[in-house]
Phi, psi and omega in degrees: 000122176264177189296329177292331181270350183297131178292149178298136182081012183279338186275133171248120182253121177096155182298323181295318180294318181292318180298314178301318180296319184273342184077031182237181179270165182297322178299316178300323179295312179302320175297314181296324179287314178303315180280000181055044178273315181261150176287116182208172181205165173264136176230107182059034180085357181253134176295136184218157176205159174260137179302321182295323182290319180294319181297314179301315182302315179295321178298318178300319177297315179297318179295320179296322180288328181287338180285328182281000000 
Protein backbone atom coordinates (compact mmCIF):
# COMPACT_ATOMS: atom_id res chain seq x y z
CA UNK A 1 0.00 0.00 0.00
CA UNK A 2 1.49 3.30 -1.00
CA UNK A 3 0.70 6.68 0.51
CA UNK A 4 -1.98 7.46 -2.10
CA UNK A 5 -3.82 4.21 -1.28
CA UNK A 6 -3.72 4.65 2.51
CA UNK A 7 -7.20 5.01 4.00
CA UNK A 8 -7.99 8.27 5.76
CA UNK A 9 -7.30 7.99 9.49
CA UNK A 10 -4.88 5.07 9.00
CA UNK A 11 -1.88 6.79 10.62
CA UNK A 12 -1.10 6.38 14.32
CA UNK A 13 1.35 8.99 15.62
CA UNK A 14 3.17 8.34 18.88
CA UNK A 15 3.57 5.40 21.21
CA UNK A 16 0.39 6.27 23.11
CA UNK A 17 -1.76 6.06 19.97
CA UNK A 18 -0.16 2.78 18.96
CA UNK A 19 -0.57 1.42 22.50
CA UNK A 20 -4.26 2.33 22.54
CA UNK A 21 -4.79 0.63 19.19
CA UNK A 22 -2.98 -2.56 20.22
CA UNK A 23 -4.27 -2.62 23.80
CA UNK A 24 -0.78 -2.62 25.33
CA UNK A 25 1.27 -0.18 27.35
CA UNK A 26 3.42 2.62 25.95
CA UNK A 27 6.50 0.83 27.27
CA UNK A 28 5.52 -2.35 25.42
CA UNK A 29 5.18 -0.35 22.20
CA UNK A 30 8.70 1.00 22.57
CA UNK A 31 10.01 -2.54 23.16
CA UNK A 32 8.14 -3.88 20.12
CA UNK A 33 9.50 -1.04 17.99
CA UNK A 34 13.06 -1.37 19.32
CA UNK A 35 13.06 -5.13 18.69
CA UNK A 36 11.54 -4.53 15.22
CA UNK A 37 8.60 -6.78 15.99
CA UNK A 38 5.81 -4.45 14.87
CA UNK A 39 5.67 -2.61 11.55
CA UNK A 40 6.55 0.98 12.43
CA UNK A 41 8.63 3.93 11.29
CA UNK A 42 9.86 7.30 12.50
CA UNK A 43 8.12 10.44 11.29
CA UNK A 44 9.92 13.57 12.38
CA UNK A 45 11.49 11.72 15.29
CA UNK A 46 8.13 10.33 16.48
CA UNK A 47 7.33 6.65 16.29
CA UNK A 48 4.44 6.03 13.91
CA UNK A 49 2.54 3.09 12.44
CA UNK A 50 -0.36 2.44 10.14
CA UNK A 51 -3.46 0.75 11.52
CA UNK A 52 -3.67 -1.30 8.34
CA UNK A 53 -0.09 -2.56 8.74
CA UNK A 54 -0.63 -3.45 12.39
CA UNK A 55 -3.89 -5.26 11.55
CA UNK A 56 -2.17 -7.25 8.81
CA UNK A 57 0.68 -8.09 11.20
CA UNK A 58 -1.79 -9.36 13.83
CA UNK A 59 -3.67 -11.42 11.23
CA UNK A 60 -0.41 -13.03 10.14
CA UNK A 61 0.39 -13.89 13.77
CA UNK A 62 -3.05 -15.47 14.20
CA UNK A 63 -2.66 -17.51 11.01
CA UNK A 64 0.76 -18.73 12.11
CA UNK A 65 -0.69 -19.83 15.45
CA UNK A 66 -3.53 -21.71 13.74
CA UNK A 67 -1.05 -23.66 11.62
CA UNK A 68 0.63 -25.23 14.66
